[in-house]
mmCIF file of the N, C-alpha and C atoms, coordinates in Angstrom:
data_MODEL
# 
_entry.id   MODEL 
# 
loop_
_atom_site.group_PDB 
_atom_site.id 
_atom_site.type_symbol 
_atom_site.label_atom_id 
_atom_site.label_alt_id 
_atom_site.label_comp_id 
_atom_site.label_asym_id 
_atom_site.label_entity_id 
_atom_site.label_seq_id 
_atom_site.pdbx_PDB_ins_code 
_atom_site.Cartn_x 
_atom_site.Cartn_y 
_atom_site.Cartn_z 
_atom_site.occupancy 
_atom_site.B_iso_or_equiv 
_atom_site.pdbx_formal_charge 
_atom_site.auth_seq_id 
_atom_site.auth_comp_id 
_atom_site.auth_asym_id 
_atom_site.auth_atom_id 
_atom_site.pdbx_PDB_model_num 
ATOM 1   N N  . UNK A 1 1  ? -2.946  2.787   138.258 1.00 0.00 ? 1  UNK A N  1 
ATOM 2   C CA . UNK A 1 1  ? -3.800  1.734   137.739 1.00 0.00 ? 1  UNK A CA 1 
ATOM 3   C C  . UNK A 1 1  ? -4.930  1.521   138.713 1.00 0.00 ? 1  UNK A C  1 
ATOM 4   N N  . UNK A 1 2  ? -6.130  1.486   138.237 1.00 0.00 ? 2  UNK A N  1 
ATOM 5   C CA . UNK A 1 2  ? -7.269  1.205   139.098 1.00 0.00 ? 2  UNK A CA 1 
ATOM 6   C C  . UNK A 1 2  ? -7.827  2.450   139.744 1.00 0.00 ? 2  UNK A C  1 
ATOM 7   N N  . UNK A 1 3  ? -8.675  2.225   140.707 1.00 0.00 ? 3  UNK A N  1 
ATOM 8   C CA . UNK A 1 3  ? -9.347  3.301   141.418 1.00 0.00 ? 3  UNK A CA 1 
ATOM 9   C C  . UNK A 1 3  ? -8.402  3.869   142.477 1.00 0.00 ? 3  UNK A C  1 
ATOM 10  N N  . UNK A 1 4  ? -8.247  5.203   142.547 1.00 0.00 ? 4  UNK A N  1 
ATOM 11  C CA . UNK A 1 4  ? -7.376  5.764   143.575 1.00 0.00 ? 4  UNK A CA 1 
ATOM 12  C C  . UNK A 1 4  ? -7.935  5.530   144.972 1.00 0.00 ? 4  UNK A C  1 
ATOM 13  N N  . UNK A 1 5  ? -7.055  5.376   145.916 1.00 0.00 ? 5  UNK A N  1 
ATOM 14  C CA . UNK A 1 5  ? -7.476  5.171   147.293 1.00 0.00 ? 5  UNK A CA 1 
ATOM 15  C C  . UNK A 1 5  ? -6.443  4.376   148.053 1.00 0.00 ? 5  UNK A C  1 
ATOM 16  N N  . UNK A 1 6  ? -6.664  4.214   149.331 1.00 0.00 ? 6  UNK A N  1 
ATOM 17  C CA . UNK A 1 6  ? -5.694  3.493   150.147 1.00 0.00 ? 6  UNK A CA 1 
ATOM 18  C C  . UNK A 1 6  ? -5.597  2.026   149.759 1.00 0.00 ? 6  UNK A C  1 
ATOM 19  N N  . UNK A 1 7  ? -4.378  1.535   149.637 1.00 0.00 ? 7  UNK A N  1 
ATOM 20  C CA . UNK A 1 7  ? -4.149  0.135   149.331 1.00 0.00 ? 7  UNK A CA 1 
ATOM 21  C C  . UNK A 1 7  ? -4.327  -0.252  147.875 1.00 0.00 ? 7  UNK A C  1 
ATOM 22  N N  . UNK A 1 8  ? -4.649  0.682   147.020 1.00 0.00 ? 8  UNK A N  1 
ATOM 23  C CA . UNK A 1 8  ? -4.918  0.360   145.622 1.00 0.00 ? 8  UNK A CA 1 
ATOM 24  C C  . UNK A 1 8  ? -3.680  0.504   144.737 1.00 0.00 ? 8  UNK A C  1 
ATOM 25  N N  . UNK A 1 9  ? -2.589  1.071   145.238 1.00 0.00 ? 9  UNK A N  1 
ATOM 26  C CA . UNK A 1 9  ? -1.425  1.315   144.400 1.00 0.00 ? 9  UNK A CA 1 
ATOM 27  C C  . UNK A 1 9  ? -0.547  0.074   144.230 1.00 0.00 ? 9  UNK A C  1 
ATOM 28  N N  . UNK A 1 10 ? -0.763  -0.953  145.019 1.00 0.00 ? 10 UNK A N  1 
ATOM 29  C CA . UNK A 1 10 ? 0.067   -2.150  144.931 1.00 0.00 ? 10 UNK A CA 1 
ATOM 30  C C  . UNK A 1 10 ? -0.108  -2.827  143.565 1.00 0.00 ? 10 UNK A C  1 
ATOM 31  N N  . UNK A 1 11 ? -1.321  -2.900  143.076 1.00 0.00 ? 11 UNK A N  1 
ATOM 32  C CA . UNK A 1 11 ? -1.559  -3.507  141.765 1.00 0.00 ? 11 UNK A CA 1 
ATOM 33  C C  . UNK A 1 11 ? -0.853  -2.726  140.667 1.00 0.00 ? 11 UNK A C  1 
ATOM 34  N N  . UNK A 1 12 ? -0.965  -1.421  140.696 1.00 0.00 ? 12 UNK A N  1 
ATOM 35  C CA . UNK A 1 12 ? -0.295  -0.588  139.702 1.00 0.00 ? 12 UNK A CA 1 
ATOM 36  C C  . UNK A 1 12 ? 1.211   -0.734  139.769 1.00 0.00 ? 12 UNK A C  1 
ATOM 37  N N  . UNK A 1 13 ? 1.749   -0.757  140.988 1.00 0.00 ? 13 UNK A N  1 
ATOM 38  C CA . UNK A 1 13 ? 3.193   -0.937  141.154 1.00 0.00 ? 13 UNK A CA 1 
ATOM 39  C C  . UNK A 1 13 ? 3.639   -2.291  140.619 1.00 0.00 ? 13 UNK A C  1 
ATOM 40  N N  . UNK A 1 14 ? 2.860   -3.323  140.866 1.00 0.00 ? 14 UNK A N  1 
ATOM 41  C CA . UNK A 1 14 ? 3.206   -4.667  140.387 1.00 0.00 ? 14 UNK A CA 1 
ATOM 42  C C  . UNK A 1 14 ? 3.165   -4.724  138.864 1.00 0.00 ? 14 UNK A C  1 
ATOM 43  N N  . UNK A 1 15 ? 2.184   -4.067  138.254 1.00 0.00 ? 15 UNK A N  1 
ATOM 44  C CA . UNK A 1 15 ? 2.100   -4.045  136.793 1.00 0.00 ? 15 UNK A CA 1 
ATOM 45  C C  . UNK A 1 15 ? 3.274   -3.300  136.166 1.00 0.00 ? 15 UNK A C  1 
ATOM 46  N N  . UNK A 1 16 ? 3.682   -2.196  136.792 1.00 0.00 ? 16 UNK A N  1 
ATOM 47  C CA . UNK A 1 16 ? 4.840   -1.459  136.285 1.00 0.00 ? 16 UNK A CA 1 
ATOM 48  C C  . UNK A 1 16 ? 6.100   -2.301  136.421 1.00 0.00 ? 16 UNK A C  1 
ATOM 49  N N  . UNK A 1 17 ? 6.271   -2.974  137.545 1.00 0.00 ? 17 UNK A N  1 
ATOM 50  C CA . UNK A 1 17 ? 7.435   -3.828  137.749 1.00 0.00 ? 17 UNK A CA 1 
ATOM 51  C C  . UNK A 1 17 ? 7.453   -4.974  136.732 1.00 0.00 ? 17 UNK A C  1 
ATOM 52  N N  . UNK A 1 18 ? 6.324   -5.624  136.532 1.00 0.00 ? 18 UNK A N  1 
ATOM 53  C CA . UNK A 1 18 ? 6.233   -6.714  135.561 1.00 0.00 ? 18 UNK A CA 1 
ATOM 54  C C  . UNK A 1 18 ? 6.537   -6.217  134.152 1.00 0.00 ? 18 UNK A C  1 
ATOM 55  N N  . UNK A 1 19 ? 6.019   -5.062  133.804 1.00 0.00 ? 19 UNK A N  1 
ATOM 56  C CA . UNK A 1 19 ? 6.262   -4.486  132.487 1.00 0.00 ? 19 UNK A CA 1 
ATOM 57  C C  . UNK A 1 19 ? 7.739   -4.187  132.279 1.00 0.00 ? 19 UNK A C  1 
ATOM 58  N N  . UNK A 1 20 ? 8.397   -3.673  133.305 1.00 0.00 ? 20 UNK A N  1 
ATOM 59  C CA . UNK A 1 20 ? 9.824   -3.376  133.209 1.00 0.00 ? 20 UNK A CA 1 
ATOM 60  C C  . UNK A 1 20 ? 10.644  -4.642  133.038 1.00 0.00 ? 20 UNK A C  1 
ATOM 61  N N  . UNK A 1 21 ? 10.311  -5.674  133.794 1.00 0.00 ? 21 UNK A N  1 
ATOM 62  C CA . UNK A 1 21 ? 11.027  -6.957  133.677 1.00 0.00 ? 21 UNK A CA 1 
ATOM 63  C C  . UNK A 1 21 ? 10.790  -7.570  132.297 1.00 0.00 ? 21 UNK A C  1 
ATOM 64  N N  . UNK A 1 22 ? 9.572   -7.515  131.807 1.00 0.00 ? 22 UNK A N  1 
ATOM 65  C CA . UNK A 1 22 ? 9.259   -8.078  130.492 1.00 0.00 ? 22 UNK A CA 1 
ATOM 66  C C  . UNK A 1 22 ? 9.981   -7.315  129.380 1.00 0.00 ? 22 UNK A C  1 
ATOM 67  N N  . UNK A 1 23 ? 10.028  -5.992  129.470 1.00 0.00 ? 23 UNK A N  1 
ATOM 68  C CA . UNK A 1 23 ? 10.721  -5.203  128.452 1.00 0.00 ? 23 UNK A CA 1 
ATOM 69  C C  . UNK A 1 23 ? 12.220  -5.488  128.471 1.00 0.00 ? 23 UNK A C  1 
ATOM 70  N N  . UNK A 1 24 ? 12.795  -5.616  129.655 1.00 0.00 ? 24 UNK A N  1 
ATOM 71  C CA . UNK A 1 24 ? 14.222  -5.934  129.764 1.00 0.00 ? 24 UNK A CA 1 
ATOM 72  C C  . UNK A 1 24 ? 14.521  -7.307  129.175 1.00 0.00 ? 24 UNK A C  1 
ATOM 73  N N  . UNK A 1 25 ? 13.695  -8.285  129.486 1.00 0.00 ? 25 UNK A N  1 
ATOM 74  C CA . UNK A 1 25 ? 13.887  -9.631  128.938 1.00 0.00 ? 25 UNK A CA 1 
ATOM 75  C C  . UNK A 1 25 ? 13.761  -9.616  127.418 1.00 0.00 ? 25 UNK A C  1 
ATOM 76  N N  . UNK A 1 26 ? 12.824  -8.856  126.904 1.00 0.00 ? 26 UNK A N  1 
ATOM 77  C CA . UNK A 1 26 ? 12.643  -8.760  125.463 1.00 0.00 ? 26 UNK A CA 1 
ATOM 78  C C  . UNK A 1 26 ? 13.876  -8.173  124.784 1.00 0.00 ? 26 UNK A C  1 
ATOM 79  N N  . UNK A 1 27 ? 14.442  -7.141  125.369 1.00 0.00 ? 27 UNK A N  1 
ATOM 80  C CA . UNK A 1 27 ? 15.638  -6.519  124.796 1.00 0.00 ? 27 UNK A CA 1 
ATOM 81  C C  . UNK A 1 27 ? 16.812  -7.486  124.825 1.00 0.00 ? 27 UNK A C  1 
ATOM 82  N N  . UNK A 1 28 ? 16.997  -8.164  125.942 1.00 0.00 ? 28 UNK A N  1 
ATOM 83  C CA . UNK A 1 28 ? 18.118  -9.092  126.057 1.00 0.00 ? 28 UNK A CA 1 
ATOM 84  C C  . UNK A 1 28 ? 17.979  -10.278 125.105 1.00 0.00 ? 28 UNK A C  1 
ATOM 85  N N  . UNK A 1 29 ? 16.783  -10.804 124.974 1.00 0.00 ? 29 UNK A N  1 
ATOM 86  C CA . UNK A 1 29 ? 16.571  -11.915 124.046 1.00 0.00 ? 29 UNK A CA 1 
ATOM 87  C C  . UNK A 1 29 ? 16.681  -11.464 122.591 1.00 0.00 ? 29 UNK A C  1 
ATOM 88  N N  . UNK A 1 30 ? 16.236  -10.258 122.300 1.00 0.00 ? 30 UNK A N  1 
ATOM 89  C CA . UNK A 1 30 ? 16.307  -9.747  120.934 1.00 0.00 ? 30 UNK A CA 1 
ATOM 90  C C  . UNK A 1 30 ? 17.749  -9.583  120.474 1.00 0.00 ? 30 UNK A C  1 
ATOM 91  N N  . UNK A 1 31 ? 18.640  -9.228  121.373 1.00 0.00 ? 31 UNK A N  1 
ATOM 92  C CA . UNK A 1 31 ? 20.043  -9.066  120.991 1.00 0.00 ? 31 UNK A CA 1 
ATOM 93  C C  . UNK A 1 31 ? 20.602  -10.361 120.409 1.00 0.00 ? 31 UNK A C  1 
ATOM 94  N N  . UNK A 1 32 ? 20.310  -11.477 121.034 1.00 0.00 ? 32 UNK A N  1 
ATOM 95  C CA . UNK A 1 32 ? 20.778  -12.771 120.524 1.00 0.00 ? 32 UNK A CA 1 
ATOM 96  C C  . UNK A 1 32 ? 20.167  -13.079 119.160 1.00 0.00 ? 32 UNK A C  1 
ATOM 97  N N  . UNK A 1 33 ? 18.870  -12.833 119.041 1.00 0.00 ? 33 UNK A N  1 
ATOM 98  C CA . UNK A 1 33 ? 18.195  -13.115 117.775 1.00 0.00 ? 33 UNK A CA 1 
ATOM 99  C C  . UNK A 1 33 ? 18.711  -12.222 116.653 1.00 0.00 ? 33 UNK A C  1 
ATOM 100 N N  . UNK A 1 34 ? 18.976  -10.956 116.955 1.00 0.00 ? 34 UNK A N  1 
ATOM 101 C CA . UNK A 1 34 ? 19.474  -10.025 115.944 1.00 0.00 ? 34 UNK A CA 1 
ATOM 102 C C  . UNK A 1 34 ? 20.842  -10.470 115.445 1.00 0.00 ? 34 UNK A C  1 
ATOM 103 N N  . UNK A 1 35 ? 21.708  -10.923 116.349 1.00 0.00 ? 35 UNK A N  1 
ATOM 104 C CA . UNK A 1 35 ? 23.032  -11.393 115.934 1.00 0.00 ? 35 UNK A CA 1 
ATOM 105 C C  . UNK A 1 35 ? 22.920  -12.606 115.012 1.00 0.00 ? 35 UNK A C  1 
ATOM 106 N N  . UNK A 1 36 ? 21.951  -13.453 115.272 1.00 0.00 ? 36 UNK A N  1 
ATOM 107 C CA . UNK A 1 36 ? 21.829  -14.694 114.498 1.00 0.00 ? 36 UNK A CA 1 
ATOM 108 C C  . UNK A 1 36 ? 21.030  -14.511 113.206 1.00 0.00 ? 36 UNK A C  1 
ATOM 109 N N  . UNK A 1 37 ? 19.904  -13.786 113.271 1.00 0.00 ? 37 UNK A N  1 
ATOM 110 C CA . UNK A 1 37 ? 18.992  -13.676 112.126 1.00 0.00 ? 37 UNK A CA 1 
ATOM 111 C C  . UNK A 1 37 ? 18.985  -12.310 111.440 1.00 0.00 ? 37 UNK A C  1 
ATOM 112 N N  . UNK A 1 38 ? 19.567  -11.303 112.065 1.00 0.00 ? 38 UNK A N  1 
ATOM 113 C CA . UNK A 1 38 ? 19.560  -9.953  111.503 1.00 0.00 ? 38 UNK A CA 1 
ATOM 114 C C  . UNK A 1 38 ? 18.391  -9.135  112.028 1.00 0.00 ? 38 UNK A C  1 
ATOM 115 N N  . UNK A 1 39 ? 18.528  -7.810  111.969 1.00 0.00 ? 39 UNK A N  1 
ATOM 116 C CA . UNK A 1 39 ? 17.496  -6.944  112.564 1.00 0.00 ? 39 UNK A CA 1 
ATOM 117 C C  . UNK A 1 39 ? 16.154  -6.965  111.839 1.00 0.00 ? 39 UNK A C  1 
ATOM 118 N N  . UNK A 1 40 ? 16.166  -7.054  110.521 1.00 0.00 ? 40 UNK A N  1 
ATOM 119 C CA . UNK A 1 40 ? 14.899  -7.022  109.777 1.00 0.00 ? 40 UNK A CA 1 
ATOM 120 C C  . UNK A 1 40 ? 14.088  -8.290  110.032 1.00 0.00 ? 40 UNK A C  1 
ATOM 121 N N  . UNK A 1 41 ? 14.723  -9.451  109.965 1.00 0.00 ? 41 UNK A N  1 
ATOM 122 C CA . UNK A 1 41 ? 14.010  -10.705 110.234 1.00 0.00 ? 41 UNK A CA 1 
ATOM 123 C C  . UNK A 1 41 ? 13.511  -10.771 111.664 1.00 0.00 ? 41 UNK A C  1 
ATOM 124 N N  . UNK A 1 42 ? 14.343  -10.345 112.604 1.00 0.00 ? 42 UNK A N  1 
ATOM 125 C CA . UNK A 1 42 ? 13.938  -10.372 114.015 1.00 0.00 ? 42 UNK A CA 1 
ATOM 126 C C  . UNK A 1 42 ? 12.744  -9.463  114.259 1.00 0.00 ? 42 UNK A C  1 
ATOM 127 N N  . UNK A 1 43 ? 12.785  -8.261  113.713 1.00 0.00 ? 43 UNK A N  1 
ATOM 128 C CA . UNK A 1 43 ? 11.674  -7.325  113.892 1.00 0.00 ? 43 UNK A CA 1 
ATOM 129 C C  . UNK A 1 43 ? 10.406  -7.843  113.228 1.00 0.00 ? 43 UNK A C  1 
ATOM 130 N N  . UNK A 1 44 ? 10.537  -8.389  112.039 1.00 0.00 ? 44 UNK A N  1 
ATOM 131 C CA . UNK A 1 44 ? 9.374   -8.924  111.322 1.00 0.00 ? 44 UNK A CA 1 
ATOM 132 C C  . UNK A 1 44 ? 8.705   -10.037 112.112 1.00 0.00 ? 44 UNK A C  1 
ATOM 133 N N  . UNK A 1 45 ? 9.495   -10.995 112.590 1.00 0.00 ? 45 UNK A N  1 
ATOM 134 C CA . UNK A 1 45 ? 8.921   -12.114 113.335 1.00 0.00 ? 45 UNK A CA 1 
ATOM 135 C C  . UNK A 1 45 ? 8.385   -11.688 114.696 1.00 0.00 ? 45 UNK A C  1 
ATOM 136 N N  . UNK A 1 46 ? 9.037   -10.733 115.342 1.00 0.00 ? 46 UNK A N  1 
ATOM 137 C CA . UNK A 1 46 ? 8.549   -10.238 116.633 1.00 0.00 ? 46 UNK A CA 1 
ATOM 138 C C  . UNK A 1 46 ? 7.186   -9.577  116.475 1.00 0.00 ? 46 UNK A C  1 
ATOM 139 N N  . UNK A 1 47 ? 7.049   -8.711  115.477 1.00 0.00 ? 47 UNK A N  1 
ATOM 140 C CA . UNK A 1 47 ? 5.766   -8.039  115.261 1.00 0.00 ? 47 UNK A CA 1 
ATOM 141 C C  . UNK A 1 47 ? 4.682   -9.011  114.801 1.00 0.00 ? 47 UNK A C  1 
ATOM 142 N N  . UNK A 1 48 ? 5.053   -9.974  113.961 1.00 0.00 ? 48 UNK A N  1 
ATOM 143 C CA . UNK A 1 48 ? 4.083   -10.966 113.501 1.00 0.00 ? 48 UNK A CA 1 
ATOM 144 C C  . UNK A 1 48 ? 3.569   -11.810 114.663 1.00 0.00 ? 48 UNK A C  1 
ATOM 145 N N  . UNK A 1 49 ? 4.479   -12.316 115.476 1.00 0.00 ? 49 UNK A N  1 
ATOM 146 C CA . UNK A 1 49 ? 4.068   -13.141 116.627 1.00 0.00 ? 49 UNK A CA 1 
ATOM 147 C C  . UNK A 1 49 ? 3.251   -12.326 117.626 1.00 0.00 ? 49 UNK A C  1 
ATOM 148 N N  . UNK A 1 50 ? 3.672   -11.098 117.887 1.00 0.00 ? 50 UNK A N  1 
ATOM 149 C CA . UNK A 1 50 ? 2.911   -10.238 118.800 1.00 0.00 ? 50 UNK A CA 1 
ATOM 150 C C  . UNK A 1 50 ? 1.508   -9.965  118.304 1.00 0.00 ? 50 UNK A C  1 
ATOM 151 N N  . UNK A 1 51 ? 1.386   -9.735  117.013 1.00 0.00 ? 51 UNK A N  1 
ATOM 152 C CA . UNK A 1 51 ? 0.061   -9.498  116.424 1.00 0.00 ? 51 UNK A CA 1 
ATOM 153 C C  . UNK A 1 51 ? -0.818  -10.733 116.526 1.00 0.00 ? 51 UNK A C  1 
ATOM 154 N N  . UNK A 1 52 ? -0.264  -11.884 116.178 1.00 0.00 ? 52 UNK A N  1 
ATOM 155 C CA . UNK A 1 52 ? -1.052  -13.117 116.228 1.00 0.00 ? 52 UNK A CA 1 
ATOM 156 C C  . UNK A 1 52 ? -1.468  -13.477 117.654 1.00 0.00 ? 52 UNK A C  1 
ATOM 157 N N  . UNK A 1 53 ? -0.624  -13.167 118.629 1.00 0.00 ? 53 UNK A N  1 
ATOM 158 C CA . UNK A 1 53 ? -0.968  -13.486 120.014 1.00 0.00 ? 53 UNK A CA 1 
ATOM 159 C C  . UNK A 1 53 ? -1.999  -12.531 120.607 1.00 0.00 ? 53 UNK A C  1 
ATOM 160 N N  . UNK A 1 54 ? -2.002  -11.274 120.169 1.00 0.00 ? 54 UNK A N  1 
ATOM 161 C CA . UNK A 1 54 ? -2.951  -10.314 120.731 1.00 0.00 ? 54 UNK A CA 1 
ATOM 162 C C  . UNK A 1 54 ? -4.238  -10.174 119.922 1.00 0.00 ? 54 UNK A C  1 
ATOM 163 N N  . UNK A 1 55 ? -4.234  -10.635 118.679 1.00 0.00 ? 55 UNK A N  1 
ATOM 164 C CA . UNK A 1 55 ? -5.407  -10.501 117.827 1.00 0.00 ? 55 UNK A CA 1 
ATOM 165 C C  . UNK A 1 55 ? -6.669  -11.158 118.401 1.00 0.00 ? 55 UNK A C  1 
ATOM 166 N N  . UNK A 1 56 ? -6.599  -12.363 118.956 1.00 0.00 ? 56 UNK A N  1 
ATOM 167 C CA . UNK A 1 56 ? -7.820  -12.941 119.534 1.00 0.00 ? 56 UNK A CA 1 
ATOM 168 C C  . UNK A 1 56 ? -8.410  -12.090 120.668 1.00 0.00 ? 56 UNK A C  1 
ATOM 169 N N  . UNK A 1 57 ? -7.556  -11.471 121.468 1.00 0.00 ? 57 UNK A N  1 
ATOM 170 C CA . UNK A 1 57 ? -8.055  -10.623 122.554 1.00 0.00 ? 57 UNK A CA 1 
ATOM 171 C C  . UNK A 1 57 ? -8.706  -9.357  122.003 1.00 0.00 ? 57 UNK A C  1 
ATOM 172 N N  . UNK A 1 58 ? -8.104  -8.784  120.967 1.00 0.00 ? 58 UNK A N  1 
ATOM 173 C CA . UNK A 1 58 ? -8.675  -7.583  120.356 1.00 0.00 ? 58 UNK A CA 1 
ATOM 174 C C  . UNK A 1 58 ? -10.016 -7.887  119.712 1.00 0.00 ? 58 UNK A C  1 
ATOM 175 N N  . UNK A 1 59 ? -10.103 -9.008  119.019 1.00 0.00 ? 59 UNK A N  1 
ATOM 176 C CA . UNK A 1 59 ? -11.358 -9.358  118.355 1.00 0.00 ? 59 UNK A CA 1 
ATOM 177 C C  . UNK A 1 59 ? -12.450 -9.721  119.351 1.00 0.00 ? 59 UNK A C  1 
ATOM 178 N N  . UNK A 1 60 ? -12.088 -10.375 120.445 1.00 0.00 ? 60 UNK A N  1 
ATOM 179 C CA . UNK A 1 60 ? -13.095 -10.770 121.435 1.00 0.00 ? 60 UNK A CA 1 
ATOM 180 C C  . UNK A 1 60 ? -13.579 -9.589  122.270 1.00 0.00 ? 60 UNK A C  1 
ATOM 181 N N  . UNK A 1 61 ? -12.831 -8.486  122.270 1.00 0.00 ? 61 UNK A N  1 
ATOM 182 C CA . UNK A 1 61 ? -13.251 -7.327  123.057 1.00 0.00 ? 61 UNK A CA 1 
ATOM 183 C C  . UNK A 1 61 ? -14.117 -6.366  122.246 1.00 0.00 ? 61 UNK A C  1 
ATOM 184 N N  . UNK A 1 62 ? -14.475 -6.737  121.040 1.00 0.00 ? 62 UNK A N  1 
ATOM 185 C CA . UNK A 1 62 ? -15.343 -5.900  120.237 1.00 0.00 ? 62 UNK A CA 1 
ATOM 186 C C  . UNK A 1 62 ? -14.607 -5.066  119.215 1.00 0.00 ? 62 UNK A C  1 
ATOM 187 N N  . UNK A 1 63 ? -13.353 -5.330  118.987 1.00 0.00 ? 63 UNK A N  1 
ATOM 188 C CA . UNK A 1 63 ? -12.597 -4.587  117.992 1.00 0.00 ? 63 UNK A CA 1 
ATOM 189 C C  . UNK A 1 63 ? -11.713 -3.532  118.624 1.00 0.00 ? 63 UNK A C  1 
ATOM 190 N N  . UNK A 1 64 ? -10.839 -2.954  117.817 1.00 0.00 ? 64 UNK A N  1 
ATOM 191 C CA . UNK A 1 64 ? -9.871  -2.006  118.353 1.00 0.00 ? 64 UNK A CA 1 
ATOM 192 C C  . UNK A 1 64 ? -10.439 -0.664  118.782 1.00 0.00 ? 64 UNK A C  1 
ATOM 193 N N  . UNK A 1 65 ? -11.640 -0.291  118.317 1.00 0.00 ? 65 UNK A N  1 
ATOM 194 C CA . UNK A 1 65 ? -12.191 1.026   118.672 1.00 0.00 ? 65 UNK A CA 1 
ATOM 195 C C  . UNK A 1 65 ? -13.303 0.923   119.707 1.00 0.00 ? 65 UNK A C  1 
ATOM 196 N N  . UNK A 1 66 ? -13.443 -0.188  120.367 1.00 0.00 ? 66 UNK A N  1 
ATOM 197 C CA . UNK A 1 66 ? -14.541 -0.391  121.324 1.00 0.00 ? 66 UNK A CA 1 
ATOM 198 C C  . UNK A 1 66 ? -14.531 0.650   122.436 1.00 0.00 ? 66 UNK A C  1 
ATOM 199 N N  . UNK A 1 67 ? -13.386 1.010   122.966 1.00 0.00 ? 67 UNK A N  1 
ATOM 200 C CA . UNK A 1 67 ? -13.332 1.921   124.107 1.00 0.00 ? 67 UNK A CA 1 
ATOM 201 C C  . UNK A 1 67 ? -13.227 3.392   123.739 1.00 0.00 ? 67 UNK A C  1 
ATOM 202 N N  . UNK A 1 68 ? -13.313 3.766   122.474 1.00 0.00 ? 68 UNK A N  1 
ATOM 203 C CA . UNK A 1 68 ? -13.112 5.149   122.050 1.00 0.00 ? 68 UNK A CA 1 
ATOM 204 C C  . UNK A 1 68 ? -14.402 5.838   121.646 1.00 0.00 ? 68 UNK A C  1 
ATOM 205 N N  . UNK A 1 69 ? -15.460 5.625   122.337 1.00 0.00 ? 69 UNK A N  1 
ATOM 206 C CA . UNK A 1 69 ? -16.736 6.263   121.984 1.00 0.00 ? 69 UNK A CA 1 
ATOM 207 C C  . UNK A 1 69 ? -16.937 7.516   122.765 1.00 0.00 ? 69 UNK A C  1 
# 
């Protein structure tokens, strides 16, 4: 992550660590929700909430294809 060079890998390492912790928490929390609401409802609500939370960032950055020129 970022520009290669001395001292620059700490940010990338921190992002990977945070991503791993977030993915683990998501899996553990999803297990409880799946037992209570079922896999289809849990997946539907997870994707819906994720879309609604990231949509403002995607729209404010110029759309989904802004960086693919």
